[in-house]
C-alpha positions as CSV (number, residue, x, y, z in Angstrom):
1,M,0.3,-25.1,40.5
2,P,-2.4,-23.9,42.2
3,K,-6.1,-24.3,41.1
4,R,-5.9,-20.2,40.8
5,E,-3.6,-19.8,38.8
6,Y,-4.2,-22.9,36.5
7,Q,-7.8,-21.1,35.8
8,N,-6.0,-17.9,35.3
9,L,-3.1,-19.9,32.5
10,I,-6.1,-21.7,31.1
11,L,-8.5,-18.3,30.6
12,Y,-4.8,-16.5,29.2
13,M,-4.4,-19.5,26.6
14,S,-8.1,-19.4,25.5
15,L,-8.1,-15.4,25.0
16,G,-4.6,-16.0,23.4
17,I,-5.9,-18.4,20.5
18,A,-9.3,-16.7,20.4
19,A,-7.1,-13.3,19.2
20,F,-5.2,-15.4,17.0
21,I,-7.8,-17.1,14.8
22,A,-9.7,-13.4,15.0
23,G,-6.4,-12.2,13.5
24,C,-6.2,-14.9,10.5
25,E,-9.7,-13.9,9.4
26,T,-9.6,-13.7,5.7
27,T,-10.8,-11.0,3.3
28,P,-12.9,-11.8,0.3
29,S,-10.8,-12.3,-2.7
30,S,-11.6,-9.2,-4.5
31,E,-12.8,-6.3,-2.3
32,K,-14.9,-4.4,-4.5
33,G,-14.5,-0.5,-4.7
34,P,-16.9,2.0,-6.4
35,E,-17.0,2.5,-10.0
36,H,-16.6,-1.1,-10.1
37,T,-13.6,-1.0,-9.1
38,K,-10.8,-3.6,-7.6
39,T,-8.3,-3.5,-4.2
40,F,-4.5,-3.8,-5.3
41,Y,-1.7,-3.7,-2.2
42,V,1.6,-1.7,-3.8
43,Q,4.5,-1.8,-1.6
44,V,6.4,1.5,-1.1
45,Q,10.1,1.4,0.0
46,A,12.9,4.2,-0.2
47,S,16.6,4.2,0.8
48,V,16.2,6.2,3.7
49,E,13.6,4.5,6.1
50,G,10.9,7.0,7.2
51,I,10.6,9.2,4.2
52,R,7.1,10.8,3.8
53,I,5.5,9.6,1.1
54,E,2.5,11.2,-0.5
55,T,0.1,10.2,-3.0
56,N,-1.7,12.8,-5.4
57,N,0.0,15.1,-3.0
58,A,-1.8,13.0,-0.1
59,F,0.5,12.3,2.4
60,A,-0.1,8.8,2.7
61,G,2.7,7.5,5.4
62,N,6.5,7.4,6.0
63,A,8.1,3.8,4.1
64,P,8.2,1.5,4.4
65,L,4.2,1.0,4.2
66,T,2.4,-0.8,1.9
67,L,-0.8,1.3,0.0
68,R,-4.2,0.1,-1.0
69,I,-5.1,1.2,-4.5
70,L,-8.4,0.9,-6.0
71,G,-7.8,-0.1,-9.5
72,N,-9.9,-1.4,-12.7
73,K,-10.0,-5.4,-13.2
74,D,-7.3,-5.5,-15.0
75,G,-4.8,-4.1,-12.8
76,T,-4.8,-0.2,-14.7
77,F,-4.9,2.9,-12.5
78,H,-9.0,3.9,-12.0
79,N,-9.5,7.7,-12.9
80,F,-11.5,9.1,-10.2
81,G,-11.2,12.1,-11.8
82,N,-7.7,13.0,-12.4
83,P,-5.8,11.4,-15.6
84,Q,-2.7,10.3,-13.3
85,F,-1.7,8.9,-9.8
86,V,1.4,10.1,-8.7
87,F,3.7,9.0,-6.1
88,R,6.2,11.3,-4.1
89,A,8.7,11.0,-1.7
90,L,9.8,14.1,0.1
91,P,13.6,14.4,1.5
92,L,14.5,14.5,5.0
93,T,16.2,18.2,4.2
94,T,14.9,21.2,2.5
95,N,17.6,21.1,-0.4
96,G,17.0,17.2,-0.9
97,I,16.0,15.4,-3.8
98,A,12.3,14.9,-4.0
99,P,11.9,11.6,-6.4
100,I,8.1,11.1,-8.2
101,Q,6.5,8.2,-9.6
102,V,3.6,9.1,-12.5
103,F,1.5,6.5,-13.7
104,K,-1.4,7.3,-16.2
105,A,-4.8,6.7,-14.8
106,G,-7.1,4.4,-17.6
107,T,-10.4,5.9,-19.2
108,S,-12.7,4.4,-21.5
109,S,-11.3,4.9,-24.5
110,S,-7.8,4.7,-23.4
111,P,-6.1,2.1,-20.5
112,G,-4.5,3.4,-17.9
113,D,-0.6,2.2,-16.3
114,R,-0.2,-1.4,-15.0
115,I,-0.4,-1.0,-10.8
116,P,2.9,-1.9,-9.6
117,G,3.4,-4.2,-6.8
118,L,6.6,-2.5,-5.8
119,I,7.6,1.2,-5.9
120,F,11.1,2.1,-4.5
121,F,12.4,5.5,-4.2
122,D,16.2,6.0,-4.2
123,M,17.1,9.2,-2.4
124,A,20.1,10.1,-3.5
125,R,19.7,9.7,-7.5
126,P,17.7,13.1,-9.5
127,T,15.9,10.2,-11.5
128,G,15.2,8.9,-8.0
129,S,12.5,5.9,-8.3
130,F,11.6,2.6,-10.1
131,S,8.4,0.5,-9.9
132,V,8.0,-3.3,-10.5
133,D,4.9,-5.0,-12.1
134,S,2.5,-6.9,-10.3
135,A,0.5,-5.3,-7.7
136,A,-0.9,-7.6,-5.3
137,E,-4.6,-8.5,-5.6
138,N,-7.1,-8.9,-2.8
């Protein structure tokens, strides 16, 4: 192998290793948010890939996706001025079903619902969704 090609190979390998190490940087074990909240991650999936997902009437992304939710330290939804946290899947057609998951946000006198680890929207059923407990913490 000529010297120039060897130097380029070493350079690219070094850059690749540096990028890999930078990508593996760990995040703090508990990302803190406003009002003493903590970060939780929720996977959102749908029976039809690419369905638009909304949280509290704001576009969150297309399924499947992982959402970062700020919740109370005990794993429940935090009340940021809204007593509910709403997940909604929007159908591809105008006459399709729009399943919704509604969770109660906590207050100082009443705890909120637990943040689920997974929400699944079945676009073919009127009830359309279910959630599984145990949100991933970070």
